[in-house]
Residue, then its C-alpha position, 0 to 999 in steps of 0.5 A: m562466543s565473543g563478539a557474536r550477535t546474540f539474542s536471549i529471549a525470555t518468554p513471559s510465563q505469566a500475564t503480568r510479564r512481558a519482554s523488553v528489547v534493549v537497543e543496539d548501541v551503534a554509537h561506538h562505531a567510528q562513523i557515529e559520534t556519541h551525540v548522534a545516539e543521544d539526539a536519536a534518543k531525544a527525537t524518539e521520545s519526542e516522536q512517541s509523545m507527539t499527538i496527531l495535532q502536534g504532528i500537524k502543527t510541526y509538520p504541516k508542509a509534509v502533510g501538504w507535499s505528501v498529499l500532492l504526490s499521493t494525488c498521482i495514484i488517482m490516475e492509476g485508480f481511474d484507469i485500472v477501473l476504467i478498463n475493467s468497467l469498459y467491458g460493460l459499456p455498450a459503445f465499447q462492447q460494440r467497437f471491440g466485442t464480438q456478437l453473440p447468438d442473442g444479438s448482444y456484444q461481448v469482449s471475449a474472456a481471453w481479451q478481457s484477461g489480456l487487457s487487464n493484465g497489460a497494465l499489470v505487465g507494464e507495472i511489473i517491469g516499471l516497478l523493478g526499474v523504479g526500485i533502482i532508479v529512485e535510489r540513484i536520482g531521488y523521488k522528485k526526478t523519478m516522479i516527474t519522468a513518470l508523469a511525463l511518460v504517462t502523458c505521452f502514453i495516453f495518446l495510444l489509449f485515446f486513439a486505439q483502433n483495435l484491441p492489440m493497440l489498446l493492449v500496447g497502450e495499457i502496457l506502456c502506461g503501466l510502466p510509469w504507474g509502477a512509480f506511482q504505486t510505490l513512491t507515493t507510499t514511501y515518500a509519505a512514510e519518509v517525510c512524516p513523523v510516527a504520529l502521522r505515518a499511518y494517516l499519510t500512507t493510508y491516504v494513498n488508498l483514499c486517492w485510489v478510491l477517488g480515482q475509482f469513483f471518478s472513473s465510474g462517475v464518467l462511465k455512468g455519464v457516457s454509458t448511453r452515449p453511442g459511438p467512439i466518444g463513449y469510451k474515448l472521453p474517459y481516456g482523454l480526461q487523464w490528461i488533466w492531471p500530469v502537468p499540474l502535478i509535474i509543476g507541484i512535485a518540481l517545487a516539493p522537497e526531497s525525501p530527507w531519509w533518501l539524502v541521509r542514505k546518500g550521505r548528504r546530511e546538510d542537504a537532508k537538514k535543509q529539506l527536513l526544515r522545508l517539511t516542518s513549521r518555523k513556528q514550532a520552537d520546540f522542534d529540534a531538526d538536528a536531533t530528528l536528522n540524527l535519528m535518521i542517521y542512527t537508524t540508517e547505521l543501525e541497519r548497515t550493521n545488519t545488512t551487507g548492501a542495498s540490492y534486491l538480493d539483500c531483501f532476501r538475506g538475514v532478517d530482511l527475508r522476514r520483512t520482505e515476506i510480510v510486505c509481500g504477503v500483506w499486499a498479495i492479500q489485497v488480491l486474494s481477499g477477492s477485491p479484484a473480482f468484486t470491486g475492480y469488476s463491479t460494474y461488469f459483475f452487477e451486469q452479469a448478475g442481472l442488473g441494468t447497465s445504469s443500475a450497475f454503474s449507480l451501484s459501482l458509484g455507491q460502492y466507491a463512495l463507501g470506500a472513501v468513507g471507509t478509508i477515513l473511518s479507518w484512520f480513527l480505527m487504527t488509532k484505537f485497534g492498530r494495524r494487525s487487528l484491523y487487517l486480520w478481522g477485516q479478512i474474517i468479515m470479508g470471507l463471511i460476506l463472500v460466503v453470503v454472496g455465493c449463497l445468494g447466487l445459488a438463489t438467483p435463478t428462482h429468486p430474482s430479488a436476490l440480485w439486489g441482495i447480492g448488490a448490497m452485500v458487495l457494497i457491504y464487502t467494499f466498505t469492510y475492505n476499505i475500512t480494513v485491508g484496503p488502506i491498512c495495507y499501505s501503512l504496513v508496507a511502508e512501516i515493516s520494510s527497513t529504511r535502506l531497503r524500503n523502496k526495493t522491498v515495496v517494489l517486490a511486494r507490489d510486483l507480487y501484488n500485480i502477478t497475483g492480480m494477473v492470475a485473478n484477472v485471468l480467473a475473474p472474467h471466466m468466472l462472470n463471463p456468460a460465454s465462459w464458466n458463467w459462475g456469477a455471484k457463485a464466485g463468492f465461494f472461491w474468493a471466500g476460501t482464499c480470504l479465510l486462508c490469508s487470515v490464517w497467515t495474518f494471525f501467525r505472521l503479521p506483527e503490530p507496528k503501531g506507534r513504533t519508530f523505524a529504529e525500534l522496528d529494526v530492533l524488534f526484527n533483529a531480536k526475532i520477536s514473534a508477530r504476536n508478541f511485537s505489541k507486547t515487547d518494550v524497546q528500551s530507549i537509545s539513550h539507555s543503550s548509551r549508558m550500557r555501553t561498557d557492558f556491550e563492549e565487553k560482551g559484544a552483544v548487539a541486543c539483548v531481551e530481558s523479562v521485565e515487570a508489565t507496563p501499559s500496552r503501547 
């Protein structure tokens, strides 16, 4: 039918052939000039040929500003581990717990679940608001507002007199944390080129791990301190971060992608120049800006709006499913039970308080090393392979943890074996699923719906985390189910099931510009064929203008001779 959007896909039947997508030619639309498509083609070729070192030389300021904003996530990582680790702190147990028949103190499993979920409830609410607010006022104002709010809400945590007051503080702190969870990742994706995108988005995970490491270090330092200072000091240390971050973010450039979406092209160019080095004479700001304009208009031809509802329409439904699934896997792979509750887990497995905190410190140090190593692995293996094999390996490790849990009653030495396997699990998680997730959620979502898609994904992550926070304390608490290390069997099952979903649904976005990803999703290329499909250059689509206008096709897919993999 004339004017219909059609996709003719020729699946290669031989190993020597592969598919190729011809980019939609939107330059004939009234709002897009011909030179925009030509500049977009030039910028695409420039980004795809850019090395990591060239990217750093061209965008040194973008790296610095992205690192600054990502530092906000350290606060959330600090507090999330803090509340879950406080359950194993003697001073906290005696202040807020109840005495057991053996004379020890424990915070009930119900209150553990409530406190851990309090922050998540606040984050869910805050995230939904952030997705709307950021598109209206921009990244900078949203982040500064969130930092001001968290500065106020920390007072409730510091001066909490009982569990209900502590719960209210956690819920309120969760509201601004929702902004940190998403905006740090999406800002990194929008201010850097393709060559740096994976590194700056996964740096968010490193900040998360650093927050966890600092939290465990502080808790180990106060683990033997009696009285309220033992649990108040860690909360008070969170006041260190907001003021310096507010000053830094006030000086940072706004996302040029956001300005393009708002129609402020001149402002977008100014902010783009603030992100790059003036010494790079070969950098073409106009071409890069036109690539942003081209991509935005390309998406507008395929989406009717930019609301939360639009995330579930047309091709964006698939993108939303993938982003949500990717983030939920962080929970379903067992991470909350074996990293978030690590100190409490080690104690309930039979280790002393000091040894438990020492192992937690080692765990987060390994996590930081793993995140840095993931940067090198992503370059060689891509996102999809690391995410898939990471889940498979973690599932097998959790099976071993469960088996050691069965042997613990008769072989006490198995306790250290459990600790060692949890450390290996943490290292595997932070070299694969942990950091790769942040790169995937920023890349898979469309530019116009990125903030809202990431918000929905993070909300699903938090909802899944709430379920895990209900289950994990019951699994570990000696006054409840008392599974201990045998909980590894349960999480191994969910982890391996997630690997099946990953195999069939998760595409490989490595080396793709946002415009290329739009075309691949519009052409409905299967997840396993993303890396095998070439996207013809934008300039090539301009040369085919006449053919496109006659057929009314948005894109076509044709079989071509194989070329080296991207």
